[in-house]
C-alpha positions as CSV (number, residue, x, y, z in Angstrom):
1,L,76.0,28.3,295.9
2,R,73.0,26.7,295.2
3,V,71.6,26.5,291.6
4,N,67.6,25.0,290.7
5,V,66.6,23.9,287.5
6,L,63.0,24.4,286.8
7,P,62.2,20.5,285.5
8,G,61.7,20.6,281.0
9,F,64.4,23.4,281.5
10,E,66.6,22.7,279.0
11,P,70.0,25.2,278.9
12,E,70.5,24.7,274.6
13,G,67.2,26.4,274.4
14,L,68.7,29.7,275.4
15,Q,71.5,29.3,272.4
16,P,71.4,30.7,268.6
17,Y,68.7,27.8,267.6
18,R,71.0,27.8,263.5
19,D,69.2,24.5,262.3
20,G,66.8,25.2,260.1
21,V,62.7,24.8,259.4
22,F,61.1,24.5,256.9
23,I,58.0,26.4,255.8
24,F,55.7,25.1,252.0
25,P,53.6,25.5,249.7
26,I,55.4,28.8,248.3
27,S,54.2,29.8,245.8
28,Q,56.1,32.2,242.5
29,Q,54.4,34.8,244.3
30,V,56.7,35.3,247.6
31,A,59.7,36.5,247.4
32,K,62.2,36.7,250.4
33,S,61.3,39.7,251.6
34,D,57.4,38.4,252.5
35,L,58.6,35.4,254.2
36,L,61.7,37.7,256.0
37,D,58.7,40.8,256.9
38,L,56.7,37.6,258.9
39,Y,59.6,35.9,260.4
40,D,62.4,38.5,261.7
41,P,60.7,39.3,264.9
42,F,62.5,35.6,265.5
43,L,65.9,36.1,263.8
44,L,68.8,37.1,264.5
45,A,69.9,40.2,263.9
46,D,72.6,39.4,262.2
47,V,72.2,37.5,260.5
48,A,71.3,38.4,256.4
49,E,68.5,38.0,253.9
50,G,70.6,35.8,252.2
51,D,71.6,33.2,254.6
52,A,68.3,33.9,256.6
53,V,66.2,33.1,254.1
54,A,65.7,29.6,251.4
55,I,63.5,29.9,248.5
56,N,63.7,26.2,246.7
57,R,61.9,27.2,243.3
58,D,61.2,23.8,242.1
59,T,60.5,21.9,244.9
60,S,58.2,25.1,246.7
61,I,60.0,25.1,249.7
62,A,61.3,27.4,252.0
63,T,63.9,27.2,254.7
64,L,64.5,29.9,257.7
65,R,67.8,30.0,259.3
66,G,69.3,31.8,262.1
67,F,66.5,31.7,265.2
68,K,67.8,33.8,268.4
69,T,66.9,30.7,269.8
70,K,64.5,27.1,270.0
71,V,61.9,28.6,271.9
72,H,62.4,31.9,269.2
73,A,62.2,29.0,266.1
74,R,58.9,27.2,268.1
75,L,56.3,30.8,267.7
76,A,58.2,30.8,264.3
77,F,56.8,26.8,263.8
78,A,53.8,28.0,265.8
79,L,53.1,31.3,263.5
80,T,53.4,28.9,260.4
81,E,50.6,26.5,260.6
82,G,47.7,27.6,259.1
83,R,48.7,31.5,257.9
84,T,47.8,31.8,254.4
85,L,50.4,34.4,252.0
86,K,49.5,35.6,249.5
87,G,46.5,33.2,249.2
88,T,48.2,29.5,250.2
89,E,48.1,28.1,253.2
90,L,51.3,27.8,254.7
91,M,52.3,24.5,256.5
92,A,55.8,23.7,258.8
93,R,58.6,21.0,259.2
94,W,60.9,21.1,261.2
95,R,62.4,17.9,258.9
96,L,62.2,17.0,255.8
97,S,61.2,13.7,256.7
98,D,58.4,15.3,258.2
99,L,57.1,16.0,255.2
100,T,56.1,11.9,253.8
101,L,52.5,10.9,254.4
102,P,51.3,7.1,254.0
103,K,51.8,5.5,250.7
104,E,48.9,4.3,250.3
105,S,47.0,8.3,250.2
106,R,49.1,8.7,247.8
107,V,48.2,10.0,243.6
108,F,50.9,9.3,241.1
109,I,51.5,11.9,238.8
110,S,52.9,11.5,235.3
111,N,54.1,13.4,232.3
112,V,55.0,16.0,234.5
113,D,57.2,18.7,232.0
114,E,59.1,21.1,233.3
115,Q,56.6,24.8,232.5
116,V,54.6,22.1,235.9
117,L,54.8,23.9,239.0
118,N,54.6,23.1,242.6
119,T,51.8,25.6,243.0
120,D,50.0,23.8,240.0
121,L,49.5,20.8,242.0
122,Y,49.3,21.7,244.3
123,D,46.1,24.4,243.7
124,L,44.1,21.7,242.0
125,F,44.9,19.2,244.3
126,K,43.3,21.3,247.8
127,P,39.8,20.8,246.9
128,F,39.8,16.9,248.7
129,S,42.6,17.3,251.1
130,K,39.5,18.2,253.0
131,Q,41.5,21.0,255.4
132,T,44.0,18.6,256.3
133,P,47.9,18.2,255.3
134,M,49.1,17.7,251.8
135,Q,51.7,17.8,249.9
136,V,52.8,17.9,246.5
137,V,56.3,16.5,244.9
138,I,57.3,16.8,241.7
139,K,60.4,14.7,240.9
140,R,61.7,16.7,237.9
141,S,64.7,13.9,236.3
142,K,62.3,11.4,236.1
143,R,59.4,13.9,234.6
144,Y,56.9,12.8,237.5
145,A,54.6,13.8,240.2
146,L,53.4,12.7,244.2
147,V,50.4,14.2,245.7
148,G,50.4,13.1,249.4
149,Y,47.4,12.9,251.5
150,Q,46.9,12.5,255.2
151,H,44.2,9.7,254.3
152,E,43.8,7.3,250.7
153,D,40.1,8.2,250.2
154,M,40.4,11.6,250.0
155,A,43.5,11.4,247.1
156,A,41.0,8.4,245.0
157,E,38.1,11.5,246.0
158,A,40.7,13.6,243.3
159,V,41.8,10.5,241.2
160,N,37.7,9.9,240.8
161,A,37.0,13.6,240.3
162,L,40.4,15.1,238.0
163,G,40.7,11.8,236.1
164,N,43.4,12.6,233.6
165,I,44.6,16.1,233.2
166,T,46.4,18.8,231.6
167,I,48.4,22.0,233.0
168,K,50.3,24.7,231.5
169,D,49.4,22.0,227.8
170,C,50.5,19.0,229.3
171,F,49.0,16.1,229.5
172,M,49.6,14.4,232.5
173,Y,48.3,10.5,234.0
174,L,46.7,10.2,237.5
175,Y,47.0,7.1,239.4
176,L,46.1,5.9,242.8
177,S,49.4,5.1,244.0
178,D,50.1,1.0,245.7
């Protein structure tokens, strides 16, 4: 018996894919059921809702697990890019470390209160991204946030246009990260 394998064929790509795909930013209006409706065709039938979707409201990042195969995970990933869910444009990453953007293209925000959400900052800073990916990370324990852009001129434009900001009665200071 002789078996010819096609170049680039990965047999493990046909096995259930248990690693996560990270989807962000997830607005407060998005529920687990919204994500399950969107990604259900790609997930294993026997994966419980609690195991398939986890939403971290502090970071506005959802983790999807339990794909039928790696091919299904890749299709879900492709479906996410540029898709809007409940008014927010979604992005996908394979690893959380993929979320990093160049240090010189970040806005540092100090004095961030517990009431301020990722989505609040995302909505405020999104117009300066010029349709390119951006990210928002809040470090609650240290009371600061970072907004990352693809290019440093976008960060400078945001700081110059917004000055210091107030959201939910919280006055915050903006700086270009160095």
